[in-house]
FILOLUM-909405 format. One line per 10 residues: number of its first residue (from 1); for each residue x, y, z of C-alpha. Coordinates in steps of 0.05 Angstrom, whole numbers, plus 5000, padded with zeros to 4 digits. Layout:
N
NUM> X/Y/Z; ...
end
This chain:
423
1> 5002/5000/5000; 5023/5070/4987; 5009/5144/4994; 5018/5196/4939; 4999/5264/4916; 5010/5300/4849; 5078/5329/4870; 5121/5275/4903; 5121/5202/4920; 5101/5196/4992
11> 5104/5121/5001; 5120/5106/5072; 5192/5085/5085; 5169/5020/5115; 5132/5003/5050; 5195/5020/5010; 5235/4969/5052; 5191/4912/5020; 5238/4914/4959; 5295/4870/4983
21> 5245/4822/5020; 5199/4801/4964; 5246/4763/4917; 5308/4796/4893; 5280/4865/4880; 5222/4908/4861; 5229/4937/4791; 5208/5007/4814; 5277/5037/4802; 5296/4996/4741
31> 5289/5015/4667; 5240/4982/4621; 5262/4910/4614; 5246/4871/4552; 5230/4797/4560; 5222/4782/4485; 5161/4779/4436; 5139/4849/4454; 5133/4835/4528; 5166/4883/4578
41> 5172/4890/4653; 5159/4962/4682; 5169/4974/4755; 5110/5001/4793; 5081/4979/4858; 5110/4911/4837; 5119/4881/4768; 5075/4916/4719; 5073/4878/4650; 5070/4916/4584
51> 5049/4876/4524; 5056/4906/4454; 5001/4891/4403; 4983/4920/4335; 4924/4957/4366; 4964/4988/4424; 4994/4973/4491; 4966/4928/4546; 4989/4947/4615; 4979/4909/4682
61> 4974/4959/4740; 4988/5033/4737; 5033/5040/4799; 5021/5079/4863; 5016/5148/4830; 5061/5208/4841; 5134/5203/4821; 5132/5128/4811; 5075/5130/4759; 5102/5189/4726
71> 5169/5151/4715; 5133/5093/4690; 5095/5136/4637; 5162/5169/4618; 5196/5102/4607; 5141/5076/4562; 5137/5142/4523; 5213/5142/4513; 5204/5074/4481; 5139/5078/4440
81> 5084/5126/4422; 5033/5070/4414; 4967/5085/4448; 4950/5047/4511; 4896/4998/4490; 4877/4972/4559; 4898/4972/4632; 4888/4909/4671; 4882/4911/4746; 4919/4854/4775
91> 4878/4857/4841; 4842/4908/4883; 4892/4921/4939; 4908/4996/4949; 4969/5025/4917; 4974/4982/4855; 4930/5025/4813; 4926/5094/4850; 4962/5119/4787; 4907/5103/4738
101> 4882/5173/4728; 4952/5194/4708; 4954/5143/4652; 4883/5165/4628; 4906/5239/4629; 4968/5222/4590; 4927/5184/4538; 4880/5246/4530; 4938/5293/4526; 4968/5255/4468
111> 4900/5253/4434; 4897/5175/4443; 4830/5141/4456; 4814/5129/4529; 4840/5059/4546; 4795/5007/4575; 4805/4989/4649; 4793/4915/4657; 4782/4877/4726; 4752/4817/4754
121> 4680/4831/4774; 4693/4829/4848; 4741/4887/4847; 4688/4944/4851; 4659/4916/4913; 4729/4915/4945; 4741/4987/4926; 4672/5006/4955; 4686/4968/5019; 4753/5002/5028
131> 4721/5071/5022; 4664/5051/5071; 4712/5026/5123; 4771/5075/5110; 4781/5091/5184; 4794/5016/5196; 4836/5008/5134; 4883/5067/5153; 4889/5039/5223; 4906/4970/5198
141> 4953/4993/5145; 4988/5041/5194; 5001/4981/5238; 5026/4934/5184; 5071/4985/5150; 5088/5026/5213; 5068/5090/5178; 5014/5145/5178; 4958/5142/5126; 4909/5199/5109
151> 4845/5209/5147; 4806/5206/5083; 4827/5169/5019; 4839/5212/4958; 4783/5201/4907; 4835/5187/4853; 4857/5125/4889; 4793/5092/4866; 4789/5091/4790; 4735/5042/4776
161> 4741/4993/4715; 4694/5000/4656; 4700/4926/4636; 4687/4870/4686; 4691/4794/4674; 4680/4733/4717; 4726/4678/4692; 4761/4698/4627; 4768/4759/4586; 4802/4762/4517
171> 4836/4826/4494; 4842/4830/4417; 4908/4865/4401; 4899/4855/4325; 4959/4813/4317; 4954/4773/4381; 4902/4753/4434; 4917/4766/4508; 4878/4728/4559; 4859/4754/4627
181> 4842/4699/4674; 4809/4701/4743; 4862/4675/4793; 4831/4681/4862; 4887/4678/4913; 4910/4735/4955; 4843/4770/4936; 4778/4744/4906; 4789/4792/4849; 4861/4773/4830
191> 4876/4758/4757; 4932/4730/4716; 4953/4750/4646; 4967/4694/4595; 4998/4700/4527; 4983/4631/4496; 5029/4640/4433; 5088/4661/4474; 5070/4617/4534; 5085/4676/4580
201> 5046/4679/4645; 5042/4737/4690; 5011/4704/4754; 4996/4770/4792; 4991/4765/4866; 4981/4689/4863; 5057/4677/4858; 5112/4711/4895; 5179/4677/4912; 5162/4670/4982
211> 5109/4635/5028; 5041/4655/4999; 5013/4718/5031; 4957/4682/5071; 4933/4694/5141; 4970/4759/5155; 4947/4783/5223; 4908/4844/5201; 4874/4817/5137; 4808/4781/5119
221> 4807/4709/5106; 4849/4685/5047; 4828/4615/5029; 4888/4568/5021; 4848/4516/4985; 4822/4566/4934; 4894/4591/4925; 4920/4522/4913; 4865/4508/4863; 4885/4571/4826
231> 4956/4550/4822; 4939/4483/4793; 4899/4517/4739; 4956/4562/4724; 5003/4506/4721; 4961/4468/4671; 4974/4526/4622; 5046/4500/4621; 5081/4568/4617; 5153/4573/4594
241> 5164/4642/4627; 5131/4657/4694; 5128/4729/4720; 5118/4737/4793; 5085/4795/4828; 5155/4819/4851; 5222/4802/4826; 5256/4768/4766; 5216/4720/4720; 5224/4645/4725
251> 5250/4619/4658; 5237/4552/4629; 5178/4505/4631; 5209/4459/4686; 5228/4516/4730; 5159/4548/4723; 5124/4484/4738; 5167/4473/4799; 5150/4542/4824; 5078/4537/4817
261> 5074/4464/4843; 5116/4482/4903; 5062/4530/4926; 5009/4478/4914; 5046/4425/4956; 5059/4474/5013; 4986/4495/5018; 4959/4425/5012; 5005/4399/5067; 4985/4455/5114
271> 4912/4443/5101; 4918/4367/5112; 4960/4374/5176; 4918/4429/5209; 4854/4395/5194; 4884/4329/5223; 4897/4367/5289; 4830/4402/5288; 4796/4337/5284; 4831/4313/5347
281> 4801/4372/5382; 4863/4413/5389; 4860/4488/5400; 4891/4538/5354; 4950/4553/5400; 4962/4475/5409; 4961/4466/5334; 5011/4524/5324; 5059/4490/5371; 5050/4422/5345
291> 5059/4431/5272; 5118/4407/5233; 5145/4443/5172; 5185/4396/5128; 5252/4421/5105; 5240/4392/5036; 5181/4439/5026; 5191/4499/5072; 5265/4500/5066; 5262/4518/4992
301> 5289/4585/4974; 5222/4605/4947; 5185/4586/5012; 5224/4634/5057; 5178/4666/5111; 5197/4737/5094; 5129/4765/5085; 5077/4710/5098; 5093/4654/5146; 5072/4580/5152
311> 5039/4593/5218; 4999/4651/5189; 4971/4600/5139; 4953/4550/5194; 4914/4606/5230; 4877/4623/5167; 4859/4550/5158; 4836/4551/5230; 4792/4612/5218; 4761/4579/5157
321> 4732/4523/5200; 4723/4554/5268; 4688/4615/5299; 4719/4672/5336; 4721/4637/5404; 4791/4616/5431; 4761/4557/5472; 4775/4595/5537; 4705/4602/5570; 4727/4666/5604
331> 4732/4699/5535; 4662/4679/5514; 4629/4741/5544; 4689/4783/5567; 4686/4841/5616; 4707/4910/5593; 4783/4914/5580; 4793/4970/5630; 4754/4933/5685; 4796/4870/5672
341> 4858/4910/5676; 4842/4939/5741; 4819/4874/5770; 4885/4841/5750; 4924/4896/5782; 4884/4890/5845; 4897/4814/5846; 4972/4824/5839; 5001/4833/5907; 5070/4844/5882
351> 5074/4879/5814; 5148/4893/5824; 5161/4819/5824; 5120/4812/5759; 5164/4866/5729; 5228/4833/5755; 5208/4765/5729; 5192/4796/5659; 5259/4825/5659; 5293/4763/5679
361> 5260/4721/5625; 5280/4773/5575; 5351/4770/5598; 5348/4692/5590; 5330/4699/5518; 5254/4688/5527; 5225/4754/5502; 5156/4721/5484; 5147/4694/5555; 5167/4760/5582
371> 5113/4793/5543; 5061/4745/5568; 5083/4759/5640; 5081/4835/5627; 5013/4833/5603; 4989/4814/5673; 5002/4886/5690; 4957/4911/5633; 5010/4958/5606; 4965/4977/5548
381> 4910/5003/5592; 4939/5025/5658; 4986/5087/5663; 5005/5087/5736; 5078/5084/5754; 5080/5007/5746; 5041/5011/5683; 5088/5060/5651; 5148/5018/5669; 5113/4958/5641
391> 5098/4996/5577; 5170/5017/5568; 5193/4945/5578; 5140/4917/5530; 5162/4966/5478; 5235/4947/5483; 5216/4873/5481; 5173/4885/5418; 5230/4917/5384; 5274/4856/5400
401> 5221/4812/5370; 5218/4856/5309; 5294/4849/5299; 5290/4773/5304; 5228/4764/5259; 5239/4737/5190; 5172/4763/5169; 5166/4835/5147; 5093/4838/5168; 5106/4813/5240
411> 5166/4857/5248; 5130/4920/5227; 5071/4904/5273; 5120/4897/5330; 5152/4963/5313; 5085/4999/5304; 5059/4976/5371; 5125/4991/5405; 5121/5062/5378; 5051/5073/5403
421> 5068/5047/5471; 5125/5097/5475; 5080/5153/5453
end
């Protein structure tokens, strides 16, 4: 996700740090890169794909707006004057197409026809939901990216498509057909771009060179089974060049098949093993600490937990089959948080001992246990002298956890909460 205005790129620094994490590099700072047969990569929010046709250019995703999108337009226009025939939205997450209006304005200034904007039929509902729940979206993204987001979303962030499809849409470029395929995965509106003659597949958000982005702590349910089904359909196309959402393409039919099948194998395994444990009556926490992650699957270089994590996926599988209750009867109808905090403080006869024990556990290399102990003092709620000391220690421990976390998402949430505790 990103912020922008007409004058400068305002993407949060935390969001920019995603580049080295998500598979080699983002192409935002790279020149237009040719892949052959009139297909190019253009760095935007991630990989934007440009396809040359006789009737004009086809572009996936317009970038986050501001300086990045202007650079994208400049790179294309230094290469060709062909009109933009169509813009394809890879999915409805914010940031990927904040720059759509800039591309439309460029077309108008050049006297070109207005390009079509094509998206899967669920995307407008997502855009509308984001606007309806903007306060929540800004809060969640602020936590996940450790950054500030505007109180109101700029209207230009939501340029709605004029062509919607359910399963498959074909763009006639005159000399070639380009297929846009529904590829539900990270979102229910995700798509893939398929060039059957060239056997080039852009998988969109369905494929990154990392653990699939499922189950992240602040997001709605992302069905792992649906995602695996999508990857199997994409694998059946037998691509010879596979373009991920971020990073370098995977070249060769065998390598592309391995990359796609690896995700399928991982997701099917996590589903089977989680369901097995649910059927034994195990709780979510029990399952998380009982799971095994085989090295032959999760030790692969494209299964690194640098954004998503296997235990995130386990939790999403749990959510798909269970309600919100954590199986602790105390939490079925909880008291107000402030009342609970005050009652716990009243029950603790020696809060200094609790602080001392938390500090000792931290010193013994057990920061997570130290956090659980500190929470007895309700540092998030109570701001007396004990509470303030507990807050300070909790913030320090969260920063330690952030430094040790392999996942960008977990690390940024730890940092966000630590910063808020210090404030």
